[in-house]
C-alpha positions, 0 to 999 in steps of 0.5 A: 472599853478604855483607851489611852491616846498619847501625843507630843513626842518627837525629836528635840535637841538637848536642853529643849522641852517637850510636853506629852499628853495622854487622854483617856476615853471610854467607860471611865468613872474615876482615875486614881493614878496617872503615870508616865513610864519610859523604856530605853533601848535594851533597858527595862521600863521604868517609872518617870512620874506619877500623880494621884487623884489628890495631886500627890506626885512622885518622880524618878530621881533622874528627872526631879527638877526637870519634869513636871506631871499634872492632870486635868480630871475634867478631861481625863488627861495627864501631862508630862512637861519635860524641860532641860532634856538630856540625851539619856532621856531618849526612850519610848514613853508610855502613859499608864492610868489606874481606873478602878482595879485595872491599869491601862497603857497607852501605845507608847511614843518615841522621845529622842533627845539629840546631843 
């Protein structure tokens, strides 16, 4: 069984920064893709950023230049450094990891950016 545990969300003022973390535990051989998604109230869940095992990254246009995704393979952990936060970044953020042929989700955590 695989479990993803997220941390780092919260309330921040516009222009501020937050760092999200997501640690995987359980029966893990390798994690091919680590990603962060978000879902704002009344909106669909969207991809924010993803990183492959080789380090290739992909970002939503809305966060390019402000957010940075990284991973620590030894710790089975993904990170999302969020800078220059805007009120429109307010959402529930979810971690996702592809382990083997399955995708696993974290429980989600609220990020609120006040203006």
